[in-house]
Phi, psi and omega in degrees: 000337183283153173293163179290160174299160186302317182296317179292319181299316179297326179291339182265002180260128183211164173277134180286335191328282184300331182289343182272008186296143174278139180252355179228162175284174181299334180275359179087008180262141179310128186274156176291156182307318180295323178293321179298317180298318180294320180290325177303313181297319180295321182292328180288331188296122172078005180269125183283159168288150183245144173247134180239129173233153176273105185285320178222137179233179176075028181257160179237111182049055176297133184261313186218159179215138178218137173291144178235016178097157179064024181076009183261152182236145173253132189226136173253146168248128186294302191282330177274346184056036178262152178239135182232150164247131179238138179172155176056044172086003182206164172242153182223133177287135178269138174296116189210140185285071183301328182293343180273358180266126175279124183240123176196134177056240183270005186248142178181223174270112193247250192286153176239149163216145183248133182297140177303335178259029185304323183300336179252326184255352177059025190262140173215172189226145177229156170239127187205166168288152180211162179263139178269145184297329180268011184103156182089191185206165177211184167247139187217160176248124182242150172254138183226165166233147173260139176290169187296331179276359177061034182249344186216136176256138178240131178290126175273306177187159169278121182279317176205138176230187179083010172292129193290149172219157172232271179269356188103351177291141179055044175260005184307138188214114182248140180246147175207129171269114181284166183292340175277002178096348181292143170269115180263136184233122173263134187234159174265164183271003180060021181056037174244118192298330183276346187297316188301325183256001176275109185287354174264001174255143178270004181270144180070039187224170152248139183242157172226136181213166176281120186288345179274319187250338186086001180288151175303144181295135191295340179257016175299150188293337182245030186298338181268003182295149174288341180268120185298321181297320181298332181294339180279341191290130175256310172222164183215178182079031179256157179267301182202092185285120183248342183221147174222141178207154177239130180275164182301331180282002178093350181289145177260142182229143177239155174236131180220153177290135170276180178282257170264356182214163167059060157306151185230145160248125183240137167273122190276134176243127183307126181083003186287147175255123184256010156084012177271121185213071189277061180238157002287159184068226174229081188270100185275009175275351181287160179295150174298324173237107183265103183280000177272356180288159176299150178079195182259134174246147180259124179283159182289146173286332175209144173223153186282338191079202183244122006269179178285161172260349189061062180293153185221240185288162183205155175207143172286144182254130181226149176129142180300331182297341180275357176057232182292347178273354179302122181093356180283157172266117179270117186245121177283149177232134181277294183297320184274356174048062181199174168241129178255123177264118184246125179252126180244148176279183185298336180269001179088015178270135179293128179240349184197147176222129180230138182228092182294127182294333181300332182270009175263008187259003191241013179078205185294130182246130190256303189234149176234124180232135176275123179284163181303331181270006179094350173294169175251143172246126186231131177266140177260128186274073181235141184261187174054037176081004180269357181283157184210164166253121179266145171251128183239126178215149176293141180294135180093354180272000000 
């Protein structure tokens, strides 16, 4: 919980300028040297220097972090299925039924969301692997409450279950409470080729539900379907949704892992098909967005190209202190060990990309959360107690 020593802290402060350089042209094609130089200068303009401190240490594969008020943070660990509260110079493990979480591969105790009325109702939400009463396992979204002393979590109810799993691959599950009150859930396809376009499967989708009751959100596009699972579907044709964020204009955005190419950031359109269809079998050579499929497919607002960065959590950044990054989407990357700041115009077109070198020093980065004061909280995906929650803020703010 303590800030770094002065010497270490100074070593972690850097100018973002050169690190924010664009490496491709606006069309995504490698740019000519003169174009790169011009884009380098544009990327440096107005970008603040960043300061990074280790807000919480001694974690093992921390997946998500959320503020709960009073300077305290709620943190999940994926593989240990442990829940922590951190604040006032220390972290404390919360009594939580870790043994009830199914952990395998990429699946365990994953995303968190905190109710907007947490200060009064103590309610929060998790997405995790779980065991089925008749045998087998799934991924599910649960509602919990924390006691007043923040020492014990109590299960309120399972809001939705039956999100598909196999080996635990592509079990990533991200939660977001939208401004209209809906709980949005991003899901993985469980590495089953038919799931993304099967509207009766909850895999490879974004879902929307009532966070109080678990009922499908009333304005979902298939709310009148005879199939209850289909009523939850908001968008489909996704591979493995790892990030969700909402922009000030109300639009919802997702971040998903690509195959060997093309991680994607998508602006979500209700009922939209995002074109992942790896059949027959699980054919990962197909395009991430296959425009030859029936109907309309929505192309990505940004894609990584080849190879992937293994993009994960994301949050929009707001505040004058962020300078030219104000309004950008900050996207964490696991394999590429960085944060990519993507700026889109009002129509969703990419206009700028910045990659601060200071954030390439901490290994795999999993989740990005905006703190109440506008700083960023980022989890490092490191095991054996080496994981941390980083605090990122512009220098001088």
